[in-house]
Short mmCIF file of the C-alpha atoms (twelve columns), coordinates in Angstrom:
data_MODEL
# 
_entry.id   MODEL 
# 
loop_
_atom_site.group_PDB 
_atom_site.id 
_atom_site.type_symbol 
_atom_site.label_atom_id 
_atom_site.label_alt_id 
_atom_site.label_comp_id 
_atom_site.label_asym_id 
_atom_site.label_seq_id 
_atom_site.Cartn_x 
_atom_site.Cartn_y 
_atom_site.Cartn_z 
_atom_site.pdbx_PDB_model_num 
ATOM 1   C CA . UNK A 1   34.891 -60.128 -58.829 1 
ATOM 2   C CA . UNK A 2   32.503 -60.979 -56.006 1 
ATOM 3   C CA . UNK A 3   32.625 -58.445 -53.163 1 
ATOM 4   C CA . UNK A 4   33.883 -60.950 -50.550 1 
ATOM 5   C CA . UNK A 5   36.837 -61.934 -52.793 1 
ATOM 6   C CA . UNK A 6   37.617 -58.267 -53.336 1 
ATOM 7   C CA . UNK A 7   37.634 -57.747 -49.549 1 
ATOM 8   C CA . UNK A 8   40.002 -60.689 -49.124 1 
ATOM 9   C CA . UNK A 9   42.377 -59.289 -51.754 1 
ATOM 10  C CA . UNK A 10  42.340 -55.892 -50.036 1 
ATOM 11  C CA . UNK A 11  43.010 -57.567 -46.683 1 
ATOM 12  C CA . UNK A 12  46.252 -58.977 -48.102 1 
ATOM 13  C CA . UNK A 13  47.518 -55.516 -49.108 1 
ATOM 14  C CA . UNK A 14  49.465 -53.102 -46.940 1 
ATOM 15  C CA . UNK A 15  47.143 -50.556 -45.276 1 
ATOM 16  C CA . UNK A 16  48.463 -47.623 -47.310 1 
ATOM 17  C CA . UNK A 17  47.921 -49.598 -50.530 1 
ATOM 18  C CA . UNK A 18  44.301 -50.167 -49.501 1 
ATOM 19  C CA . UNK A 19  43.848 -46.410 -49.159 1 
ATOM 20  C CA . UNK A 20  45.385 -45.820 -52.590 1 
ATOM 21  C CA . UNK A 21  43.173 -48.526 -54.152 1 
ATOM 22  C CA . UNK A 22  40.030 -46.556 -53.305 1 
ATOM 23  C CA . UNK A 23  41.026 -43.973 -55.899 1 
ATOM 24  C CA . UNK A 24  40.691 -46.460 -58.782 1 
ATOM 25  C CA . UNK A 25  36.908 -46.911 -59.010 1 
ATOM 26  C CA . UNK A 26  33.685 -46.795 -56.992 1 
ATOM 27  C CA . UNK A 27  33.704 -50.570 -56.375 1 
ATOM 28  C CA . UNK A 28  37.196 -50.369 -54.849 1 
ATOM 29  C CA . UNK A 29  36.170 -47.286 -52.881 1 
ATOM 30  C CA . UNK A 30  33.198 -49.168 -51.415 1 
ATOM 31  C CA . UNK A 31  35.287 -52.237 -50.616 1 
ATOM 32  C CA . UNK A 32  38.130 -50.205 -49.103 1 
ATOM 33  C CA . UNK A 33  35.753 -48.508 -46.661 1 
ATOM 34  C CA . UNK A 34  34.417 -51.778 -45.249 1 
ATOM 35  C CA . UNK A 35  34.541 -51.638 -41.442 1 
ATOM 36  C CA . UNK A 36  35.037 -55.394 -40.907 1 
ATOM 37  C CA . UNK A 37  37.895 -55.511 -43.393 1 
ATOM 38  C CA . UNK A 38  39.680 -52.680 -41.531 1 
ATOM 39  C CA . UNK A 39  39.217 -54.490 -38.195 1 
ATOM 40  C CA . UNK A 40  40.947 -57.530 -39.689 1 
ATOM 41  C CA . UNK A 41  43.687 -55.404 -41.273 1 
ATOM 42  C CA . UNK A 42  44.367 -53.725 -37.923 1 
ATOM 43  C CA . UNK A 43  44.521 -57.111 -36.159 1 
ATOM 44  C CA . UNK A 44  47.088 -58.272 -38.735 1 
ATOM 45  C CA . UNK A 45  49.163 -55.077 -38.418 1 
ATOM 46  C CA . UNK A 46  49.154 -55.370 -34.619 1 
ATOM 47  C CA . UNK A 47  50.393 -58.963 -34.744 1 
ATOM 48  C CA . UNK A 48  53.070 -58.107 -37.339 1 
ATOM 49  C CA . UNK A 49  54.333 -55.212 -35.198 1 
ATOM 50  C CA . UNK A 50  53.858 -56.724 -31.697 1 
ATOM 51  C CA . UNK A 51  51.308 -54.055 -30.818 1 
ATOM 52  C CA . UNK A 52  48.855 -54.735 -28.004 1 
ATOM 53  C CA . UNK A 53  45.260 -54.112 -29.058 1 
ATOM 54  C CA . UNK A 54  42.557 -56.092 -27.260 1 
ATOM 55  C CA . UNK A 55  39.986 -57.374 -29.760 1 
ATOM 56  C CA . UNK A 56  36.978 -56.009 -27.854 1 
ATOM 57  C CA . UNK A 57  38.221 -52.452 -28.424 1 
ATOM 58  C CA . UNK A 58  38.034 -52.987 -32.195 1 
ATOM 59  C CA . UNK A 59  34.247 -53.289 -31.960 1 
ATOM 60  C CA . UNK A 60  33.982 -49.708 -30.693 1 
ATOM 61  C CA . UNK A 61  36.449 -48.047 -33.044 1 
ATOM 62  C CA . UNK A 62  35.009 -46.116 -36.001 1 
ATOM 63  C CA . UNK A 63  36.446 -46.974 -39.419 1 
ATOM 64  C CA . UNK A 64  38.558 -43.808 -39.583 1 
ATOM 65  C CA . UNK A 65  40.248 -44.716 -36.288 1 
ATOM 66  C CA . UNK A 66  40.846 -48.249 -37.578 1 
ATOM 67  C CA . UNK A 67  42.456 -46.822 -40.728 1 
ATOM 68  C CA . UNK A 68  44.530 -44.385 -38.665 1 
ATOM 69  C CA . UNK A 69  45.748 -47.149 -36.349 1 
ATOM 70  C CA . UNK A 70  46.439 -49.622 -39.183 1 
ATOM 71  C CA . UNK A 71  48.554 -47.113 -41.112 1 
ATOM 72  C CA . UNK A 72  50.337 -45.915 -37.954 1 
ATOM 73  C CA . UNK A 73  53.416 -48.176 -38.108 1 
ATOM 74  C CA . UNK A 74  54.138 -47.338 -41.761 1 
ATOM 75  C CA . UNK A 75  53.531 -43.614 -41.154 1 
ATOM 76  C CA . UNK A 76  55.911 -43.756 -38.185 1 
ATOM 77  C CA . UNK A 77  58.658 -45.470 -40.221 1 
ATOM 78  C CA . UNK A 78  58.196 -42.937 -43.023 1 
ATOM 79  C CA . UNK A 79  58.363 -40.097 -40.503 1 
ATOM 80  C CA . UNK A 80  61.596 -41.444 -38.979 1 
ATOM 81  C CA . UNK A 81  63.201 -41.957 -42.391 1 
ATOM 82  C CA . UNK A 82  62.393 -38.391 -43.455 1 
ATOM 83  C CA . UNK A 83  63.478 -36.089 -40.607 1 
ATOM 84  C CA . UNK A 84  63.473 -32.309 -40.897 1 
ATOM 85  C CA . UNK A 85  66.402 -30.626 -42.712 1 
ATOM 86  C CA . UNK A 86  67.999 -30.067 -39.288 1 
ATOM 87  C CA . UNK A 87  67.954 -33.834 -38.670 1 
ATOM 88  C CA . UNK A 88  65.251 -33.524 -36.016 1 
ATOM 89  C CA . UNK A 89  62.325 -35.924 -36.004 1 
ATOM 90  C CA . UNK A 90  59.293 -33.768 -35.271 1 
ATOM 91  C CA . UNK A 91  56.397 -35.151 -33.255 1 
ATOM 92  C CA . UNK A 92  53.809 -36.636 -35.597 1 
ATOM 93  C CA . UNK A 93  51.044 -36.228 -33.058 1 
ATOM 94  C CA . UNK A 94  50.745 -35.196 -29.448 1 
ATOM 95  C CA . UNK A 95  48.385 -36.336 -26.724 1 
ATOM 96  C CA . UNK A 96  48.083 -34.239 -23.614 1 
ATOM 97  C CA . UNK A 97  47.075 -36.089 -20.486 1 
ATOM 98  C CA . UNK A 98  45.688 -34.516 -17.376 1 
ATOM 99  C CA . UNK A 99  48.287 -34.349 -14.631 1 
ATOM 100 C CA . UNK A 100 45.668 -35.834 -12.309 1 
ATOM 101 C CA . UNK A 101 46.834 -39.193 -13.696 1 
ATOM 102 C CA . UNK A 102 50.182 -38.705 -11.989 1 
ATOM 103 C CA . UNK A 103 49.549 -35.958 -9.452  1 
ATOM 104 C CA . UNK A 104 46.702 -36.224 -7.005  1 
ATOM 105 C CA . UNK A 105 46.957 -34.436 -3.653  1 
ATOM 106 C CA . UNK A 106 44.687 -37.091 -2.115  1 
ATOM 107 C CA . UNK A 107 47.008 -39.954 -3.092  1 
ATOM 108 C CA . UNK A 108 48.460 -41.952 -0.247  1 
ATOM 109 C CA . UNK A 109 52.116 -42.996 -0.317  1 
ATOM 110 C CA . UNK A 110 51.000 -46.365 -1.759  1 
ATOM 111 C CA . UNK A 111 49.383 -44.583 -4.729  1 
ATOM 112 C CA . UNK A 112 52.481 -42.611 -5.690  1 
ATOM 113 C CA . UNK A 113 53.538 -43.424 -9.244  1 
ATOM 114 C CA . UNK A 114 57.031 -44.891 -9.394  1 
ATOM 115 C CA . UNK A 115 57.243 -45.407 -13.172 1 
ATOM 116 C CA . UNK A 116 55.167 -45.081 -16.331 1 
ATOM 117 C CA . UNK A 117 55.502 -47.618 -19.172 1 
ATOM 118 C CA . UNK A 118 54.030 -46.922 -22.610 1 
ATOM 119 C CA . UNK A 119 52.981 -50.158 -24.332 1 
ATOM 120 C CA . UNK A 120 54.207 -50.517 -27.955 1 
ATOM 121 C CA . UNK A 121 51.524 -49.006 -30.154 1 
ATOM 122 C CA . UNK A 122 51.063 -45.965 -27.927 1 
ATOM 123 C CA . UNK A 123 47.480 -46.540 -26.834 1 
ATOM 124 C CA . UNK A 124 48.017 -48.147 -23.429 1 
ATOM 125 C CA . UNK A 125 50.015 -46.975 -20.445 1 
ATOM 126 C CA . UNK A 126 51.058 -48.945 -17.364 1 
ATOM 127 C CA . UNK A 127 51.448 -46.949 -14.162 1 
ATOM 128 C CA . UNK A 128 53.629 -48.638 -11.531 1 
ATOM 129 C CA . UNK A 129 52.622 -47.652 -8.003  1 
ATOM 130 C CA . UNK A 130 54.043 -48.865 -4.701  1 
ATOM 131 C CA . UNK A 131 51.371 -51.554 -4.282  1 
ATOM 132 C CA . UNK A 132 49.621 -51.566 -7.655  1 
ATOM 133 C CA . UNK A 133 50.001 -51.796 -11.400 1 
ATOM 134 C CA . UNK A 134 47.325 -49.981 -13.403 1 
ATOM 135 C CA . UNK A 135 46.637 -50.151 -17.115 1 
ATOM 136 C CA . UNK A 136 45.200 -47.047 -18.814 1 
ATOM 137 C CA . UNK A 137 43.699 -46.542 -22.271 1 
ATOM 138 C CA . UNK A 138 45.069 -43.145 -23.305 1 
ATOM 139 C CA . UNK A 139 43.497 -43.190 -26.764 1 
ATOM 140 C CA . UNK A 140 44.428 -44.038 -30.313 1 
ATOM 141 C CA . UNK A 141 47.676 -42.277 -31.265 1 
ATOM 142 C CA . UNK A 142 47.016 -39.447 -33.689 1 
ATOM 143 C CA . UNK A 143 43.344 -39.101 -32.736 1 
ATOM 144 C CA . UNK A 144 42.144 -36.228 -30.567 1 
ATOM 145 C CA . UNK A 145 39.856 -37.192 -27.707 1 
ATOM 146 C CA . UNK A 146 39.565 -33.581 -26.561 1 
ATOM 147 C CA . UNK A 147 40.648 -31.879 -23.346 1 
ATOM 148 C CA . UNK A 148 37.715 -33.127 -21.250 1 
ATOM 149 C CA . UNK A 149 38.589 -36.810 -21.472 1 
ATOM 150 C CA . UNK A 150 38.465 -38.418 -18.047 1 
ATOM 151 C CA . UNK A 151 40.771 -41.396 -17.749 1 
ATOM 152 C CA . UNK A 152 40.190 -44.306 -15.443 1 
ATOM 153 C CA . UNK A 153 42.207 -47.521 -15.199 1 
ATOM 154 C CA . UNK A 154 41.106 -50.411 -17.423 1 
ATOM 155 C CA . UNK A 155 42.695 -52.926 -15.073 1 
ATOM 156 C CA . UNK A 156 44.409 -52.884 -11.698 1 
ATOM 157 C CA . UNK A 157 46.687 -55.475 -10.111 1 
ATOM 158 C CA . UNK A 158 46.847 -55.040 -6.327  1 
ATOM 159 C CA . UNK A 159 50.279 -56.446 -5.605  1 
ATOM 160 C CA . UNK A 160 53.601 -55.044 -4.482  1 
ATOM 161 C CA . UNK A 161 56.046 -54.937 -7.400  1 
ATOM 162 C CA . UNK A 162 59.625 -53.904 -6.770  1 
ATOM 163 C CA . UNK A 163 60.416 -53.291 -10.445 1 
ATOM 164 C CA . UNK A 164 58.592 -53.524 -13.751 1 
ATOM 165 C CA . UNK A 165 60.962 -54.380 -16.569 1 
ATOM 166 C CA . UNK A 166 58.938 -55.147 -19.678 1 
ATOM 167 C CA . UNK A 167 55.402 -54.630 -20.905 1 
ATOM 168 C CA . UNK A 168 54.764 -56.143 -24.328 1 
ATOM 169 C CA . UNK A 169 51.955 -57.813 -26.247 1 
ATOM 170 C CA . UNK A 170 51.697 -61.569 -26.663 1 
ATOM 171 C CA . UNK A 171 52.417 -63.084 -30.089 1 
ATOM 172 C CA . UNK A 172 48.731 -63.148 -31.016 1 
ATOM 173 C CA . UNK A 173 48.271 -59.535 -29.872 1 
ATOM 174 C CA . UNK A 174 45.411 -60.520 -27.562 1 
ATOM 175 C CA . UNK A 175 47.283 -60.316 -24.268 1 
ATOM 176 C CA . UNK A 176 49.911 -58.363 -22.441 1 
ATOM 177 C CA . UNK A 177 53.092 -59.711 -20.854 1 
ATOM 178 C CA . UNK A 178 54.395 -57.737 -17.900 1 
ATOM 179 C CA . UNK A 179 57.677 -58.810 -16.334 1 
ATOM 180 C CA . UNK A 180 57.907 -57.582 -12.760 1 
ATOM 181 C CA . UNK A 181 59.822 -58.543 -9.652  1 
ATOM 182 C CA . UNK A 182 58.039 -58.813 -6.330  1 
# 
């Protein structure tokens, strides 16, 4: 088969099946490690699972991170379906954030964090302050950015919000819907 047709066939498979296909032969291995194909697979997985992932971020993600993110929903479901013998679902991965995100002695009363909202998918966090909403990129779930990662807000909305109720991706996965009362 021509390589582009092979890529299209792989794109139609579930992410874990793509990984398994690379064990069949060198042609499948080469096709299943195609960076562009994994970007498209991750876009599809995000739309199917209502996960927010801005498309510009895909251009900076290495293939292994794309694979990790694309297989994340199925790994999570598998993890939930197979708890420990004690019935406890162990953490699959952990991400430690600096407390400076939430605790800063120089913060004014307006900068105090009222609530934190994790966006479905686990990469983005909304911090609800007295007079601001901030969106943070806290990294791809399951990937280690190291302890020296300095976080800064990706976006800030300077507006008083009494409550933030919902933060969810749009149907196409390209935007974020935040329901807040002012």
